[in-house]
mmCIF file of the N, C-alpha and C atoms, coordinates in Angstrom:
data_MODEL
# 
_entry.id   MODEL 
# 
loop_
_atom_site.group_PDB 
_atom_site.id 
_atom_site.type_symbol 
_atom_site.label_atom_id 
_atom_site.label_alt_id 
_atom_site.label_comp_id 
_atom_site.label_asym_id 
_atom_site.label_entity_id 
_atom_site.label_seq_id 
_atom_site.pdbx_PDB_ins_code 
_atom_site.Cartn_x 
_atom_site.Cartn_y 
_atom_site.Cartn_z 
_atom_site.occupancy 
_atom_site.B_iso_or_equiv 
_atom_site.pdbx_formal_charge 
_atom_site.auth_seq_id 
_atom_site.auth_comp_id 
_atom_site.auth_asym_id 
_atom_site.auth_atom_id 
_atom_site.pdbx_PDB_model_num 
ATOM 1   N N  . MET A 1 1  ? 27.849 -3.666  65.388 1.00 0.00 ? 1  MET A N  1 
ATOM 2   C CA . MET A 1 1  ? 28.227 -4.570  64.323 1.00 0.00 ? 1  MET A CA 1 
ATOM 3   C C  . MET A 1 1  ? 27.144 -5.629  64.164 1.00 0.00 ? 1  MET A C  1 
ATOM 4   N N  . TYR A 1 2  ? 26.843 -5.939  62.917 1.00 0.00 ? 2  TYR A N  1 
ATOM 5   C CA . TYR A 1 2  ? 25.855 -6.965  62.602 1.00 0.00 ? 2  TYR A CA 1 
ATOM 6   C C  . TYR A 1 2  ? 26.531 -8.071  61.807 1.00 0.00 ? 2  TYR A C  1 
ATOM 7   N N  . GLY A 1 3  ? 25.977 -9.227  61.868 1.00 0.00 ? 3  GLY A N  1 
ATOM 8   C CA . GLY A 1 3  ? 26.478 -10.339 61.091 1.00 0.00 ? 3  GLY A CA 1 
ATOM 9   C C  . GLY A 1 3  ? 25.331 -11.178 60.575 1.00 0.00 ? 3  GLY A C  1 
ATOM 10  N N  . PHE A 1 4  ? 25.581 -11.890 59.498 1.00 0.00 ? 4  PHE A N  1 
ATOM 11  C CA . PHE A 1 4  ? 24.588 -12.828 58.997 1.00 0.00 ? 4  PHE A CA 1 
ATOM 12  C C  . PHE A 1 4  ? 25.298 -13.951 58.268 1.00 0.00 ? 4  PHE A C  1 
ATOM 13  N N  . ILE A 1 5  ? 24.632 -15.060 58.179 1.00 0.00 ? 5  ILE A N  1 
ATOM 14  C CA . ILE A 1 5  ? 25.211 -16.254 57.585 1.00 0.00 ? 5  ILE A CA 1 
ATOM 15  C C  . ILE A 1 5  ? 24.571 -16.481 56.216 1.00 0.00 ? 5  ILE A C  1 
ATOM 16  N N  . LEU A 1 6  ? 25.429 -16.728 55.233 1.00 0.00 ? 6  LEU A N  1 
ATOM 17  C CA . LEU A 1 6  ? 24.971 -16.996 53.874 1.00 0.00 ? 6  LEU A CA 1 
ATOM 18  C C  . LEU A 1 6  ? 25.543 -18.324 53.400 1.00 0.00 ? 6  LEU A C  1 
ATOM 19  N N  . ASN A 1 7  ? 24.749 -19.057 52.652 1.00 0.00 ? 7  ASN A N  1 
ATOM 20  C CA . ASN A 1 7  ? 25.329 -20.226 52.002 1.00 0.00 ? 7  ASN A CA 1 
ATOM 21  C C  . ASN A 1 7  ? 25.976 -19.753 50.695 1.00 0.00 ? 7  ASN A C  1 
ATOM 22  N N  . GLU A 1 8  ? 26.642 -20.647 49.986 1.00 0.00 ? 8  GLU A N  1 
ATOM 23  C CA . GLU A 1 8  ? 27.391 -20.266 48.783 1.00 0.00 ? 8  GLU A CA 1 
ATOM 24  C C  . GLU A 1 8  ? 26.491 -19.649 47.709 1.00 0.00 ? 8  GLU A C  1 
ATOM 25  N N  . MET A 1 9  ? 25.318 -20.199 47.526 1.00 0.00 ? 9  MET A N  1 
ATOM 26  C CA . MET A 1 9  ? 24.398 -19.668 46.517 1.00 0.00 ? 9  MET A CA 1 
ATOM 27  C C  . MET A 1 9  ? 23.941 -18.249 46.884 1.00 0.00 ? 9  MET A C  1 
ATOM 28  N N  . GLU A 1 10 ? 23.639 -18.023 48.141 1.00 0.00 ? 10 GLU A N  1 
ATOM 29  C CA . GLU A 1 10 ? 23.218 -16.694 48.598 1.00 0.00 ? 10 GLU A CA 1 
ATOM 30  C C  . GLU A 1 10 ? 24.369 -15.692 48.476 1.00 0.00 ? 10 GLU A C  1 
ATOM 31  N N  . LYS A 1 11 ? 25.574 -16.150 48.752 1.00 0.00 ? 11 LYS A N  1 
ATOM 32  C CA . LYS A 1 11 ? 26.756 -15.292 48.614 1.00 0.00 ? 11 LYS A CA 1 
ATOM 33  C C  . LYS A 1 11 ? 26.918 -14.837 47.171 1.00 0.00 ? 11 LYS A C  1 
ATOM 34  N N  . LYS A 1 12 ? 26.793 -15.771 46.241 1.00 0.00 ? 12 LYS A N  1 
ATOM 35  C CA . LYS A 1 12 ? 26.917 -15.432 44.825 1.00 0.00 ? 12 LYS A CA 1 
ATOM 36  C C  . LYS A 1 12 ? 25.807 -14.470 44.384 1.00 0.00 ? 12 LYS A C  1 
ATOM 37  N N  . GLU A 1 13 ? 24.608 -14.674 44.874 1.00 0.00 ? 13 GLU A N  1 
ATOM 38  C CA . GLU A 1 13 ? 23.496 -13.783 44.544 1.00 0.00 ? 13 GLU A CA 1 
ATOM 39  C C  . GLU A 1 13 ? 23.744 -12.383 45.100 1.00 0.00 ? 13 GLU A C  1 
ATOM 40  N N  . PHE A 1 14 ? 24.265 -12.298 46.318 1.00 0.00 ? 14 PHE A N  1 
ATOM 41  C CA . PHE A 1 14 ? 24.561 -11.007 46.926 1.00 0.00 ? 14 PHE A CA 1 
ATOM 42  C C  . PHE A 1 14 ? 25.651 -10.286 46.132 1.00 0.00 ? 14 PHE A C  1 
ATOM 43  N N  . GLU A 1 15 ? 26.691 -10.998 45.739 1.00 0.00 ? 15 GLU A N  1 
ATOM 44  C CA . GLU A 1 15 ? 27.743 -10.424 44.893 1.00 0.00 ? 15 GLU A CA 1 
ATOM 45  C C  . GLU A 1 15 ? 27.151 -9.898  43.593 1.00 0.00 ? 15 GLU A C  1 
ATOM 46  N N  . TYR A 1 16 ? 26.297 -10.692 42.972 1.00 0.00 ? 16 TYR A N  1 
ATOM 47  C CA . TYR A 1 16 ? 25.667 -10.304 41.712 1.00 0.00 ? 16 TYR A CA 1 
ATOM 48  C C  . TYR A 1 16 ? 24.868 -9.008  41.886 1.00 0.00 ? 16 TYR A C  1 
ATOM 49  N N  . LEU A 1 17 ? 24.072 -8.925  42.938 1.00 0.00 ? 17 LEU A N  1 
ATOM 50  C CA . LEU A 1 17 ? 23.264 -7.729  43.179 1.00 0.00 ? 17 LEU A CA 1 
ATOM 51  C C  . LEU A 1 17 ? 24.140 -6.501  43.405 1.00 0.00 ? 17 LEU A C  1 
ATOM 52  N N  . LEU A 1 18 ? 25.208 -6.666  44.163 1.00 0.00 ? 18 LEU A N  1 
ATOM 53  C CA . LEU A 1 18 ? 26.111 -5.543  44.403 1.00 0.00 ? 18 LEU A CA 1 
ATOM 54  C C  . LEU A 1 18 ? 26.778 -5.088  43.105 1.00 0.00 ? 18 LEU A C  1 
ATOM 55  N N  . LYS A 1 19 ? 27.230 -6.034  42.288 1.00 0.00 ? 19 LYS A N  1 
ATOM 56  C CA . LYS A 1 19 ? 27.867 -5.676  41.018 1.00 0.00 ? 19 LYS A CA 1 
ATOM 57  C C  . LYS A 1 19 ? 26.903 -4.939  40.099 1.00 0.00 ? 19 LYS A C  1 
ATOM 58  N N  . ARG A 1 20 ? 25.680 -5.434  40.002 1.00 0.00 ? 20 ARG A N  1 
ATOM 59  C CA . ARG A 1 20 ? 24.696 -4.770  39.129 1.00 0.00 ? 20 ARG A CA 1 
ATOM 60  C C  . ARG A 1 20 ? 24.409 -3.344  39.594 1.00 0.00 ? 20 ARG A C  1 
ATOM 61  N N  . GLU A 1 21 ? 24.283 -3.167  40.895 1.00 0.00 ? 21 GLU A N  1 
ATOM 62  C CA . GLU A 1 21 ? 24.005 -1.835  41.432 1.00 0.00 ? 21 GLU A CA 1 
ATOM 63  C C  . GLU A 1 21 ? 25.193 -0.898  41.196 1.00 0.00 ? 21 GLU A C  1 
ATOM 64  N N  . MET A 1 22 ? 26.409 -1.397  41.402 1.00 0.00 ? 22 MET A N  1 
ATOM 65  C CA . MET A 1 22 ? 27.588 -0.561  41.165 1.00 0.00 ? 22 MET A CA 1 
ATOM 66  C C  . MET A 1 22 ? 27.724 -0.208  39.687 1.00 0.00 ? 22 MET A C  1 
ATOM 67  N N  . GLU A 1 23 ? 27.440 -1.153  38.803 1.00 0.00 ? 23 GLU A N  1 
ATOM 68  C CA . GLU A 1 23 ? 27.503 -0.874  37.367 1.00 0.00 ? 23 GLU A CA 1 
ATOM 69  C C  . GLU A 1 23 ? 26.474 0.173   36.959 1.00 0.00 ? 23 GLU A C  1 
ATOM 70  N N  . GLU A 1 24 ? 25.306 0.106   37.540 1.00 0.00 ? 24 GLU A N  1 
ATOM 71  C CA . GLU A 1 24 ? 24.260 1.094   37.260 1.00 0.00 ? 24 GLU A CA 1 
ATOM 72  C C  . GLU A 1 24 ? 24.711 2.486   37.709 1.00 0.00 ? 24 GLU A C  1 
ATOM 73  N N  . LEU A 1 25 ? 25.329 2.550   38.879 1.00 0.00 ? 25 LEU A N  1 
ATOM 74  C CA . LEU A 1 25 ? 25.832 3.835   39.373 1.00 0.00 ? 25 LEU A CA 1 
ATOM 75  C C  . LEU A 1 25 ? 26.949 4.370   38.484 1.00 0.00 ? 25 LEU A C  1 
ATOM 76  N N  . ILE A 1 26 ? 27.817 3.495   38.007 1.00 0.00 ? 26 ILE A N  1 
ATOM 77  C CA . ILE A 1 26 ? 28.897 3.924   37.115 1.00 0.00 ? 26 ILE A CA 1 
ATOM 78  C C  . ILE A 1 26 ? 28.316 4.553   35.854 1.00 0.00 ? 26 ILE A C  1 
ATOM 79  N N  . LEU A 1 27 ? 27.315 3.917   35.284 1.00 0.00 ? 27 LEU A N  1 
ATOM 80  C CA . LEU A 1 27 ? 26.675 4.477   34.088 1.00 0.00 ? 27 LEU A CA 1 
ATOM 81  C C  . LEU A 1 27 ? 26.076 5.847   34.377 1.00 0.00 ? 27 LEU A C  1 
ATOM 82  N N  . ASP A 1 28 ? 25.396 5.970   35.493 1.00 0.00 ? 28 ASP A N  1 
ATOM 83  C CA . ASP A 1 28 ? 24.767 7.243   35.849 1.00 0.00 ? 28 ASP A CA 1 
ATOM 84  C C  . ASP A 1 28 ? 25.803 8.319   36.156 1.00 0.00 ? 28 ASP A C  1 
ATOM 85  N N  . LEU A 1 29 ? 26.912 7.942   36.758 1.00 0.00 ? 29 LEU A N  1 
ATOM 86  C CA . LEU A 1 29 ? 27.958 8.922   37.063 1.00 0.00 ? 29 LEU A CA 1 
ATOM 87  C C  . LEU A 1 29 ? 28.583 9.496   35.798 1.00 0.00 ? 29 LEU A C  1 
ATOM 88  N N  . ASN A 1 30 ? 28.532 8.760   34.717 1.00 0.00 ? 30 ASN A N  1 
ATOM 89  C CA . ASN A 1 30 ? 29.070 9.245   33.447 1.00 0.00 ? 30 ASN A CA 1 
ATOM 90  C C  . ASN A 1 30 ? 28.077 10.096  32.675 1.00 0.00 ? 30 ASN A C  1 
ATOM 91  N N  . SER A 1 31 ? 26.873 10.215  33.165 1.00 0.00 ? 31 SER A N  1 
ATOM 92  C CA . SER A 1 31 ? 25.853 11.019  32.499 1.00 0.00 ? 31 SER A CA 1 
ATOM 93  C C  . SER A 1 31 ? 26.074 12.498  32.787 1.00 0.00 ? 31 SER A C  1 
ATOM 94  N N  . ARG A 1 32 ? 25.966 13.312  31.771 1.00 0.00 ? 32 ARG A N  1 
ATOM 95  C CA . ARG A 1 32 ? 26.101 14.762  31.939 1.00 0.00 ? 32 ARG A CA 1 
ATOM 96  C C  . ARG A 1 32 ? 24.790 15.395  32.380 1.00 0.00 ? 32 ARG A C  1 
ATOM 97  N N  . ASN A 1 33 ? 23.716 14.652  32.368 1.00 0.00 ? 33 ASN A N  1 
ATOM 98  C CA . ASN A 1 33 ? 22.398 15.191  32.700 1.00 0.00 ? 33 ASN A CA 1 
ATOM 99  C C  . ASN A 1 33 ? 22.089 15.182  34.190 1.00 0.00 ? 33 ASN A C  1 
ATOM 100 N N  . ILE A 1 34 ? 22.967 14.616  34.987 1.00 0.00 ? 34 ILE A N  1 
ATOM 101 C CA . ILE A 1 34 ? 22.706 14.485  36.422 1.00 0.00 ? 34 ILE A CA 1 
ATOM 102 C C  . ILE A 1 34 ? 23.480 15.564  37.176 1.00 0.00 ? 34 ILE A C  1 
ATOM 103 N N  . ASP A 1 35 ? 22.796 16.242  38.065 1.00 0.00 ? 35 ASP A N  1 
ATOM 104 C CA . ASP A 1 35 ? 23.363 17.333  38.853 1.00 0.00 ? 35 ASP A CA 1 
ATOM 105 C C  . ASP A 1 35 ? 24.521 16.840  39.722 1.00 0.00 ? 35 ASP A C  1 
ATOM 106 N N  . HIS A 1 36 ? 25.504 17.726  39.957 1.00 0.00 ? 36 HIS A N  1 
ATOM 107 C CA . HIS A 1 36 ? 26.690 17.339  40.726 1.00 0.00 ? 36 HIS A CA 1 
ATOM 108 C C  . HIS A 1 36 ? 26.356 16.960  42.173 1.00 0.00 ? 36 HIS A C  1 
ATOM 109 N N  . VAL A 1 37 ? 25.311 17.552  42.744 1.00 0.00 ? 37 VAL A N  1 
ATOM 110 C CA . VAL A 1 37 ? 24.908 17.205  44.115 1.00 0.00 ? 37 VAL A CA 1 
ATOM 111 C C  . VAL A 1 37 ? 24.398 15.763  44.157 1.00 0.00 ? 37 VAL A C  1 
ATOM 112 N N  . VAL A 1 38 ? 23.645 15.400  43.148 1.00 0.00 ? 38 VAL A N  1 
ATOM 113 C CA . VAL A 1 38 ? 23.130 14.031  43.051 1.00 0.00 ? 38 VAL A CA 1 
ATOM 114 C C  . VAL A 1 38 ? 24.288 13.059  42.828 1.00 0.00 ? 38 VAL A C  1 
ATOM 115 N N  . LYS A 1 39 ? 25.237 13.461  42.000 1.00 0.00 ? 39 LYS A N  1 
ATOM 116 C CA . LYS A 1 39 ? 26.391 12.597  41.744 1.00 0.00 ? 39 LYS A CA 1 
ATOM 117 C C  . LYS A 1 39 ? 27.213 12.375  43.008 1.00 0.00 ? 39 LYS A C  1 
ATOM 118 N N  . ARG A 1 40 ? 27.303 13.381  43.847 1.00 0.00 ? 40 ARG A N  1 
ATOM 119 C CA . ARG A 1 40 ? 28.038 13.219  45.105 1.00 0.00 ? 40 ARG A CA 1 
ATOM 120 C C  . ARG A 1 40 ? 27.377 12.138  45.963 1.00 0.00 ? 40 ARG A C  1 
ATOM 121 N N  . ALA A 1 41 ? 26.054 12.182  46.044 1.00 0.00 ? 41 ALA A N  1 
ATOM 122 C CA . ALA A 1 41 ? 25.322 11.158  46.801 1.00 0.00 ? 41 ALA A CA 1 
ATOM 123 C C  . ALA A 1 41 ? 25.506 9.782   46.163 1.00 0.00 ? 41 ALA A C  1 
ATOM 124 N N  . MET A 1 42 ? 25.548 9.749   44.840 1.00 0.00 ? 42 MET A N  1 
ATOM 125 C CA . MET A 1 42 ? 25.751 8.483   44.138 1.00 0.00 ? 42 MET A CA 1 
ATOM 126 C C  . MET A 1 42 ? 27.142 7.920   44.422 1.00 0.00 ? 42 MET A C  1 
ATOM 127 N N  . ARG A 1 43 ? 28.157 8.799   44.471 1.00 0.00 ? 43 ARG A N  1 
ATOM 128 C CA . ARG A 1 43 ? 29.517 8.338   44.790 1.00 0.00 ? 43 ARG A CA 1 
ATOM 129 C C  . ARG A 1 43 ? 29.578 7.771   46.204 1.00 0.00 ? 43 ARG A C  1 
ATOM 130 N N  . GLU A 1 44 ? 28.891 8.427   47.138 1.00 0.00 ? 44 GLU A N  1 
ATOM 131 C CA . GLU A 1 44 ? 28.859 7.921   48.514 1.00 0.00 ? 44 GLU A CA 1 
ATOM 132 C C  . GLU A 1 44 ? 28.205 6.542   48.566 1.00 0.00 ? 44 GLU A C  1 
ATOM 133 N N  . ARG A 1 45 ? 27.118 6.392   47.825 1.00 0.00 ? 45 ARG A N  1 
ATOM 134 C CA . ARG A 1 45 ? 26.436 5.091   47.772 1.00 0.00 ? 45 ARG A CA 1 
ATOM 135 C C  . ARG A 1 45 ? 27.350 4.035   47.153 1.00 0.00 ? 45 ARG A C  1 
ATOM 136 N N  . TYR A 1 46 ? 28.050 4.402   46.078 1.00 0.00 ? 46 TYR A N  1 
ATOM 137 C CA . TYR A 1 46 ? 28.961 3.470   45.426 1.00 0.00 ? 46 TYR A CA 1 
ATOM 138 C C  . TYR A 1 46 ? 30.035 3.003   46.407 1.00 0.00 ? 46 TYR A C  1 
ATOM 139 N N  . GLN A 1 47 ? 30.596 3.933   47.153 1.00 0.00 ? 47 GLN A N  1 
ATOM 140 C CA . GLN A 1 47 ? 31.652 3.574   48.093 1.00 0.00 ? 47 GLN A CA 1 
ATOM 141 C C  . GLN A 1 47 ? 31.134 2.618   49.168 1.00 0.00 ? 47 GLN A C  1 
ATOM 142 N N  . LEU A 1 48 ? 29.933 2.846   49.633 1.00 0.00 ? 48 LEU A N  1 
ATOM 143 C CA . LEU A 1 48 ? 29.329 1.940   50.616 1.00 0.00 ? 48 LEU A CA 1 
ATOM 144 C C  . LEU A 1 48 ? 29.130 0.546   50.015 1.00 0.00 ? 48 LEU A C  1 
ATOM 145 N N  . LEU A 1 49 ? 28.597 0.488   48.804 1.00 0.00 ? 49 LEU A N  1 
ATOM 146 C CA . LEU A 1 49 ? 28.392 -0.800  48.135 1.00 0.00 ? 49 LEU A CA 1 
ATOM 147 C C  . LEU A 1 49 ? 29.724 -1.509  47.893 1.00 0.00 ? 49 LEU A C  1 
ATOM 148 N N  . PHE A 1 50 ? 30.745 -0.742  47.517 1.00 0.00 ? 50 PHE A N  1 
ATOM 149 C CA . PHE A 1 50 ? 32.057 -1.343  47.270 1.00 0.00 ? 50 PHE A CA 1 
ATOM 150 C C  . PHE A 1 50 ? 32.643 -1.934  48.551 1.00 0.00 ? 50 PHE A C  1 
ATOM 151 N N  . ARG A 1 51 ? 32.478 -1.244  49.666 1.00 0.00 ? 51 ARG A N  1 
ATOM 152 C CA . ARG A 1 51 ? 32.968 -1.790  50.946 1.00 0.00 ? 51 ARG A CA 1 
ATOM 153 C C  . ARG A 1 51 ? 32.285 -3.122  51.262 1.00 0.00 ? 51 ARG A C  1 
ATOM 154 N N  . LEU A 1 52 ? 30.997 -3.223  50.997 1.00 0.00 ? 52 LEU A N  1 
ATOM 155 C CA . LEU A 1 52 ? 30.290 -4.495  51.185 1.00 0.00 ? 52 LEU A CA 1 
ATOM 156 C C  . LEU A 1 52 ? 30.818 -5.552  50.213 1.00 0.00 ? 52 LEU A C  1 
ATOM 157 N N  . PHE A 1 53 ? 30.993 -5.144  48.958 1.00 0.00 ? 53 PHE A N  1 
ATOM 158 C CA . PHE A 1 53 ? 31.448 -6.058  47.916 1.00 0.00 ? 53 PHE A CA 1 
ATOM 159 C C  . PHE A 1 53 ? 32.818 -6.648  48.256 1.00 0.00 ? 53 PHE A C  1 
ATOM 160 N N  . LYS A 1 54 ? 33.716 -5.836  48.808 1.00 0.00 ? 54 LYS A N  1 
ATOM 161 C CA . LYS A 1 54 ? 35.062 -6.308  49.156 1.00 0.00 ? 54 LYS A CA 1 
ATOM 162 C C  . LYS A 1 54 ? 35.033 -7.457  50.148 1.00 0.00 ? 54 LYS A C  1 
ATOM 163 N N  . ARG A 1 55 ? 34.015 -7.526  50.953 1.00 0.00 ? 55 ARG A N  1 
ATOM 164 C CA . ARG A 1 55 ? 33.930 -8.587  51.959 1.00 0.00 ? 55 ARG A CA 1 
ATOM 165 C C  . ARG A 1 55 ? 33.587 -9.943  51.348 1.00 0.00 ? 55 ARG A C  1 
ATOM 166 N N  . PHE A 1 56 ? 33.010 -9.933  50.162 1.00 0.00 ? 56 PHE A N  1 
ATOM 167 C CA . PHE A 1 56 ? 32.537 -11.173 49.548 1.00 0.00 ? 56 PHE A CA 1 
ATOM 168 C C  . PHE A 1 56 ? 33.337 -11.589 48.318 1.00 0.00 ? 56 PHE A C  1 
ATOM 169 N N  . ALA A 1 57 ? 33.766 -10.633 47.545 1.00 0.00 ? 57 ALA A N  1 
ATOM 170 C CA . ALA A 1 57 ? 34.373 -10.935 46.250 1.00 0.00 ? 57 ALA A CA 1 
ATOM 171 C C  . ALA A 1 57 ? 35.866 -11.195 46.380 1.00 0.00 ? 57 ALA A C  1 
ATOM 172 N N  . ASP A 1 58 ? 36.401 -11.924 45.398 1.00 0.00 ? 58 ASP A N  1 
ATOM 173 C CA . ASP A 1 58 ? 37.842 -12.140 45.399 1.00 0.00 ? 58 ASP A CA 1 
ATOM 174 C C  . ASP A 1 58 ? 38.545 -10.886 44.865 1.00 0.00 ? 58 ASP A C  1 
ATOM 175 N N  . LYS A 1 59 ? 39.848 -10.858 45.047 1.00 0.00 ? 59 LYS A N  1 
ATOM 176 C CA . LYS A 1 59 ? 40.628 -9.656  44.741 1.00 0.00 ? 59 LYS A CA 1 
ATOM 177 C C  . LYS A 1 59 ? 40.504 -9.235  43.275 1.00 0.00 ? 59 LYS A C  1 
ATOM 178 N N  . SER A 1 60 ? 40.519 -10.191 42.361 1.00 0.00 ? 60 SER A N  1 
ATOM 179 C CA . SER A 1 60 ? 40.440 -9.848  40.936 1.00 0.00 ? 60 SER A CA 1 
ATOM 180 C C  . SER A 1 60 ? 39.104 -9.190  40.590 1.00 0.00 ? 60 SER A C  1 
ATOM 181 N N  . GLU A 1 61 ? 38.037 -9.631  41.226 1.00 0.00 ? 61 GLU A N  1 
ATOM 182 C CA . GLU A 1 61 ? 36.725 -9.000  41.013 1.00 0.00 ? 61 GLU A CA 1 
ATOM 183 C C  . GLU A 1 61 ? 36.704 -7.595  41.599 1.00 0.00 ? 61 GLU A C  1 
ATOM 184 N N  . CYS A 1 62 ? 37.297 -7.429  42.763 1.00 0.00 ? 62 CYS A N  1 
ATOM 185 C CA . CYS A 1 62 ? 37.330 -6.109  43.411 1.00 0.00 ? 62 CYS A CA 1 
ATOM 186 C C  . CYS A 1 62 ? 38.083 -5.095  42.561 1.00 0.00 ? 62 CYS A C  1 
ATOM 187 N N  . MET A 1 63 ? 39.143 -5.543  41.897 1.00 0.00 ? 63 MET A N  1 
ATOM 188 C CA . MET A 1 63 ? 39.946 -4.633  41.079 1.00 0.00 ? 63 MET A CA 1 
ATOM 189 C C  . MET A 1 63 ? 39.115 -3.990  39.967 1.00 0.00 ? 63 MET A C  1 
ATOM 190 N N  . LYS A 1 64 ? 38.113 -4.683  39.488 1.00 0.00 ? 64 LYS A N  1 
ATOM 191 C CA . LYS A 1 64 ? 37.260 -4.157  38.411 1.00 0.00 ? 64 LYS A CA 1 
ATOM 192 C C  . LYS A 1 64 ? 36.384 -3.005  38.875 1.00 0.00 ? 64 LYS A C  1 
ATOM 193 N N  . TYR A 1 65 ? 36.152 -2.922  40.175 1.00 0.00 ? 65 TYR A N  1 
ATOM 194 C CA . TYR A 1 65 ? 35.187 -1.955  40.701 1.00 0.00 ? 65 TYR A CA 1 
ATOM 195 C C  . TYR A 1 65 ? 35.815 -0.936  41.652 1.00 0.00 ? 65 TYR A C  1 
ATOM 196 N N  . ILE A 1 66 ? 37.134 -0.788  41.623 1.00 0.00 ? 66 ILE A N  1 
ATOM 197 C CA . ILE A 1 66 ? 37.796 0.167   42.515 1.00 0.00 ? 66 ILE A CA 1 
ATOM 198 C C  . ILE A 1 66 ? 37.223 1.560   42.262 1.00 0.00 ? 66 ILE A C  1 
ATOM 199 N N  . PRO A 1 67 ? 36.741 2.219   43.309 1.00 0.00 ? 67 PRO A N  1 
ATOM 200 C CA . PRO A 1 67 ? 36.074 3.516   43.134 1.00 0.00 ? 67 PRO A CA 1 
ATOM 201 C C  . PRO A 1 67 ? 36.917 4.577   42.439 1.00 0.00 ? 67 PRO A C  1 
ATOM 202 N N  . SER A 1 68 ? 38.203 4.639   42.684 1.00 0.00 ? 68 SER A N  1 
ATOM 203 C CA . SER A 1 68 ? 39.026 5.700   42.100 1.00 0.00 ? 68 SER A CA 1 
ATOM 204 C C  . SER A 1 68 ? 39.034 5.662   40.572 1.00 0.00 ? 68 SER A C  1 
ATOM 205 N N  . LYS A 1 69 ? 38.746 4.507   39.983 1.00 0.00 ? 69 LYS A N  1 
ATOM 206 C CA . LYS A 1 69 ? 38.677 4.406   38.523 1.00 0.00 ? 69 LYS A CA 1 
ATOM 207 C C  . LYS A 1 69 ? 37.500 5.196   37.963 1.00 0.00 ? 69 LYS A C  1 
ATOM 208 N N  . TYR A 1 70 ? 36.474 5.400   38.771 1.00 0.00 ? 70 TYR A N  1 
ATOM 209 C CA . TYR A 1 70 ? 35.243 6.006   38.286 1.00 0.00 ? 70 TYR A CA 1 
ATOM 210 C C  . TYR A 1 70 ? 34.975 7.390   38.854 1.00 0.00 ? 70 TYR A C  1 
ATOM 211 N N  . PHE A 1 71 ? 35.818 7.852   39.771 1.00 0.00 ? 71 PHE A N  1 
ATOM 212 C CA . PHE A 1 71 ? 35.543 9.116   40.446 1.00 0.00 ? 71 PHE A CA 1 
ATOM 213 C C  . PHE A 1 71 ? 36.562 10.184  40.101 1.00 0.00 ? 71 PHE A C  1 
ATOM 214 N N  . SER A 1 72 ? 36.971 10.249  38.855 1.00 0.00 ? 72 SER A N  1 
ATOM 215 C CA . SER A 1 72 ? 37.896 11.307  38.465 1.00 0.00 ? 72 SER A CA 1 
ATOM 216 C C  . SER A 1 72 ? 37.154 12.638  38.451 1.00 0.00 ? 72 SER A C  1 
ATOM 217 N N  . SER A 1 73 ? 37.891 13.703  38.366 1.00 0.00 ? 73 SER A N  1 
ATOM 218 C CA . SER A 1 73 ? 37.295 15.035  38.482 1.00 0.00 ? 73 SER A CA 1 
ATOM 219 C C  . SER A 1 73 ? 36.301 15.341  37.365 1.00 0.00 ? 73 SER A C  1 
ATOM 220 N N  . HIS A 1 74 ? 36.429 14.706  36.207 1.00 0.00 ? 74 HIS A N  1 
ATOM 221 C CA . HIS A 1 74 ? 35.501 15.025  35.113 1.00 0.00 ? 74 HIS A CA 1 
ATOM 222 C C  . HIS A 1 74 ? 34.100 14.455  35.331 1.00 0.00 ? 74 HIS A C  1 
ATOM 223 N N  . LEU A 1 75 ? 33.926 13.616  36.344 1.00 0.00 ? 75 LEU A N  1 
ATOM 224 C CA . LEU A 1 75 ? 32.600 13.054  36.596 1.00 0.00 ? 75 LEU A CA 1 
ATOM 225 C C  . LEU A 1 75 ? 31.740 13.977  37.434 1.00 0.00 ? 75 LEU A C  1 
ATOM 226 N N  . GLY A 1 76 ? 32.349 14.986  37.955 1.00 0.00 ? 76 GLY A N  1 
ATOM 227 C CA . GLY A 1 76 ? 31.661 15.927  38.581 1.00 0.00 ? 76 GLY A CA 1 
ATOM 228 C C  . GLY A 1 76 ? 30.892 16.287  39.617 1.00 0.00 ? 76 GLY A C  1 
# 
């Protein structure tokens, strides 16, 4: 287990970076041009980022990025 200390400004910046990365993955997961093997790796990355995000963000923010909303069977 690792730990690190962040001040409020750094916490907000970390949240921002995680949200931007998750949003980028959501857009890519909706693309039909990306192979299903690549999408599987992208879903794994999204889940890892979401677990990190849950540690920092409040519940209402987390609800916007729940993985099950974006990983339906049609995403492939």
